KOLLUMKOL-364337 format. One record per residue (C-alpha): residue number from 1; residue in three letters; x, y, z. Coordinates in Angstrom, 3 decimals. Example, Ala and Ser with C-alpha at 12.3 -4.5 7.8 and 13.67 -1.06 7.14 Angstrom:
// KOLLUMKOL-364337
1, Ala, 12.300, -4.500, 7.800
2, Ser, 13.670, -1.060, 7.140
END
This chain:
// KOLLUMKOL-364337
1, Met, 0.551, -28.879, 19.071
2, Ser, -0.164, -27.169, 22.399
3, Ile, 3.278, -27.066, 24.066
4, Pro, 4.963, -24.750, 21.497
5, Leu, 1.961, -22.414, 21.749
6, Leu, 2.869, -21.749, 25.383
7, Ser, 5.791, -19.626, 24.189
8, Leu, 3.107, -17.044, 23.299
9, Leu, 2.752, -16.409, 27.044
10, Lys, 5.921, -14.296, 26.805
11, Ala, 4.242, -11.968, 24.299
12, Pro, 4.041, -8.309, 25.353
13, Ser, 0.256, -8.084, 24.865
14, Pro, -2.835, -9.993, 23.690
15, Lys, -2.909, -7.838, 20.531
16, Tyr, 0.646, -8.951, 19.776
17, Ile, -0.537, -12.572, 19.891
18, Thr, -3.552, -11.996, 17.612
19, Asp, -1.416, -10.013, 15.157
20, Leu, 1.136, -12.829, 15.185
21, Ile, -1.585, -15.430, 14.460
22, Asp, -2.753, -13.300, 11.522
23, Gln, 0.811, -12.956, 10.298
24, Phe, 1.253, -16.740, 10.417
25, Phe, -2.040, -17.197, 8.559
26, Phe, -1.001, -14.876, 5.726
27, Ala, 2.432, -16.496, 5.500
28, Arg, 0.693, -19.881, 5.256
29, Leu, -1.729, -18.558, 2.631
30, Glu, 0.965, -16.976, 0.457
31, Ala, 3.450, -19.818, 1.056
32, Ser, 5.999, -17.251, 2.188
33, Ser, 8.289, -16.835, 5.157
34, Ile, 7.641, -14.639, 8.167
35, Pro, 9.362, -11.321, 7.384
36, Asn, 10.178, -10.330, 10.979
37, Lys, 11.156, -13.756, 12.275
38, Glu, 14.263, -12.506, 14.109
39, Gln, 12.269, -9.834, 15.931
40, Ile, 9.654, -12.400, 17.024
41, Ile, 12.375, -14.750, 18.264
42, Lys, 13.860, -11.902, 20.321
43, Glu, 10.517, -10.671, 21.709
44, Leu, 9.309, -14.147, 22.691
45, Glu, 12.773, -15.112, 24.007
46, Ile, 12.895, -18.343, 22.010
47, Asn, 15.459, -19.900, 19.694
48, Glu, 14.979, -20.602, 15.986
49, Asn, 13.909, -24.228, 16.557
50, Lys, 11.225, -23.128, 19.041
51, Phe, 10.080, -20.515, 16.528
52, Tyr, 9.571, -23.189, 13.853
53, Glu, 7.756, -25.407, 16.344
54, Leu, 5.497, -22.451, 17.189
55, Gln, 4.926, -21.773, 13.507
56, Val, 3.958, -25.406, 12.842
57, Ser, 1.648, -25.414, 15.869
58, Val, -0.109, -22.247, 14.727
59, Tyr, -0.406, -23.654, 11.175
60, Asp, -1.919, -26.840, 12.614
61, Leu, -4.344, -24.822, 14.731
62, Ile, -5.405, -22.748, 11.706
63, Asn, -5.675, -25.802, 9.438
64, Asp, -7.763, -27.751, 11.945
65, Ser, -10.059, -24.775, 12.533
66, Leu, -10.578, -24.277, 8.798
67, Tyr, -10.944, -27.978, 8.013
68, His, -13.450, -28.702, 10.767
69, Asn, -15.157, -25.316, 10.287
70, Leu, -15.154, -24.623, 14.015
71, Lys, -17.154, -21.401, 14.111
72, Thr, -17.430, -20.812, 17.840
73, Ser, -14.689, -20.279, 20.366
74, Glu, -16.290, -22.973, 22.561
75, Lys, -15.939, -25.597, 19.820
76, Ile, -12.352, -24.542, 19.152
77, Glu, -11.509, -24.763, 22.870
78, Lys, -13.095, -28.200, 23.256
79, Gln, -11.785, -29.794, 20.056
80, Leu, -8.324, -28.268, 19.583
81, Phe, -6.911, -27.656, 23.055
82, Pro, -6.255, -30.044, 25.909
83, Gln, -8.282, -29.275, 29.018
84, Lys, -5.159, -28.425, 31.030
85, Phe, -3.931, -25.865, 28.485
86, His, -3.409, -22.322, 29.830
87, Gly, -6.954, -20.888, 30.211
88, Lys, -6.426, -17.253, 29.189
89, Leu, -4.256, -18.148, 26.203
90, Arg, -6.745, -20.802, 25.097
91, Ser, -9.606, -18.281, 25.339
92, Leu, -7.662, -15.607, 23.443
93, Leu, -6.631, -17.946, 20.627
94, Ser, -10.088, -19.518, 20.357
95, Ser, -11.825, -16.170, 20.324
96, His, -9.500, -14.709, 17.689
97, Ile, -9.747, -17.772, 15.446
98, Ser, -13.546, -17.886, 15.677
99, Thr, -13.848, -14.209, 14.698
100, Ser, -11.309, -14.600, 11.864
101, Leu, -12.575, -17.900, 10.495
102, Glu, -15.085, -16.538, 7.965
103, Lys, -12.538, -14.064, 6.582
104, Trp, -9.911, -16.823, 6.397
105, His, -12.294, -19.128, 4.518
106, Lys, -12.955, -16.431, 1.922
107, Leu, -9.266, -15.667, 1.518
108, Cys, -8.388, -19.349, 1.117
109, Lys, -11.072, -19.862, -1.492
110, Ser, -9.969, -16.825, -3.468
111, Lys, -6.259, -17.701, -3.376
112, Tyr, -6.235, -21.352, -4.303
113, Leu, -6.143, -22.302, -7.941
114, Thr, -9.451, -23.452, -9.301
115, Leu, -10.962, -24.696, -12.515
116, Pro, -11.792, -22.135, -15.203
117, Lys, -14.995, -20.202, -14.543
118, Leu, -17.622, -19.302, -17.121
119, Ile, -17.937, -15.512, -17.142
120, Ser, -20.433, -15.026, -19.975
121, Phe, -21.657, -16.584, -23.185
122, Asp, -23.319, -15.504, -26.388
123, Trp, -24.825, -17.529, -29.209
124, Arg, -26.348, -17.237, -32.650
125, Val, -27.869, -19.546, -35.225
126, Asp, -26.046, -19.596, -38.531
127, Val, -26.248, -21.517, -41.771
128, Lys, -23.092, -23.383, -42.709
129, Ser, -21.906, -22.129, -46.102
130, Ala, -18.593, -23.976, -46.398
131, Ser, -17.765, -27.559, -45.526
132, Asp, -15.757, -30.570, -46.672
133, Leu, -18.975, -32.539, -46.921
134, Thr, -21.747, -31.408, -49.258
135, Ser, -24.369, -33.006, -46.998
136, Thr, -23.604, -30.484, -44.231
137, Leu, -23.882, -27.423, -46.463
138, Ser, -26.860, -25.191, -45.729
139, Ala, -27.357, -26.961, -42.373
140, Pro, -28.228, -24.711, -39.436
141, Val, -25.643, -24.631, -36.637
142, Val, -25.344, -22.825, -33.342
143, Leu, -22.227, -20.749, -32.823
144, Leu, -21.549, -20.501, -29.109
145, Glu, -18.997, -18.026, -27.751
146, Met, -17.977, -18.435, -24.124
147, Lys, -15.788, -16.106, -22.072
148, Val, -13.882, -18.191, -19.548
149, Gln, -11.746, -16.928, -16.677
150, Glu, -8.600, -19.027, -16.483
151, Pro, -7.123, -19.831, -13.060
152, Pro, -4.333, -17.395, -12.156
153, Glu, -0.886, -18.730, -12.943
154, Phe, 0.613, -17.234, -9.796
155, Val, -0.821, -15.914, -6.557
156, Gly, -1.538, -12.205, -6.864
157, Leu, -1.808, -12.136, -10.677
158, Met, -5.048, -11.173, -12.378
159, Pro, -6.599, -14.194, -14.100
160, Lys, -6.770, -14.153, -17.891
161, Ile, -10.082, -14.156, -19.769
162, Lys, -10.141, -16.613, -22.646
163, Thr, -12.716, -16.765, -25.447
164, Val, -13.840, -20.222, -26.552
165, Asn, -15.923, -20.618, -29.724
166, Val, -17.906, -23.803, -30.339
167, Glu, -19.994, -24.864, -33.330
168, Leu, -22.890, -27.198, -32.542
169, Thr, -25.227, -29.031, -34.880
170, Lys, -28.837, -29.520, -33.846
171, Glu, -28.067, -33.069, -32.662
172, Arg, -24.992, -32.069, -30.644
173, Leu, -26.865, -29.159, -29.097
174, Gln, -29.649, -31.560, -28.045
175, Thr, -27.075, -33.937, -26.517
176, Met, -25.536, -31.039, -24.617
177, Leu, -28.932, -29.810, -23.373
178, Asp, -29.877, -33.326, -22.229
179, Gly, -26.612, -33.500, -20.279
180, Leu, -27.239, -30.098, -18.694
181, Val, -30.748, -31.167, -17.661
182, Arg, -29.292, -34.270, -15.943
183, Ile, -26.673, -32.124, -14.207
184, Asn, -29.391, -29.728, -13.010
185, Glu, -31.487, -32.621, -11.672
186, Gln, -28.494, -33.955, -9.719
187, Leu, -27.729, -30.524, -8.284
188, Val, -31.361, -30.105, -7.205
189, Ser, -31.386, -33.530, -5.546
190, Val, -28.129, -32.792, -3.686
191, Thr, -29.310, -29.385, -2.439
192, Asn, -32.653, -30.843, -1.258
193, Lys, -30.957, -33.366, 1.047
END
């Protein structure tokens, strides 16, 4: 990972390097190409193969930092760079990554597809007035309406809100509540560890 990063030593300024790292991060996040690749190749005086090696090295550096949650520049320097790596470049990269890490975590979490999220719910008790079975007529039921935010279909699109309606008998509601109590107990035990 470290040898291709040395091509950053030809960068015109430290700000150029940090901007380039950010640009690689956003390209990684959006799964897109680097828009000014030819300009970077020219400015760093590298060929296209060296550019891709640099890109992979930066991606690896970002991935390792995010995965291991290395919050300080000291941890990044110790865990991700060999000891003989160029000192000033190592310090610059480590410092920039440590200051960007929290922002990168938030962006990654917001961009990746997730499970649907419960936005709100409403309920009411009703008496069933129509049914195929006469034994269920006039039985109280709970009508539960949930607003659920679907995962976005594509990056950058607003997620859709879906309404889900559920009818629960007293017995099914009790089963659901028992399950929710067990889930709550497990969450409490995990957070207390």
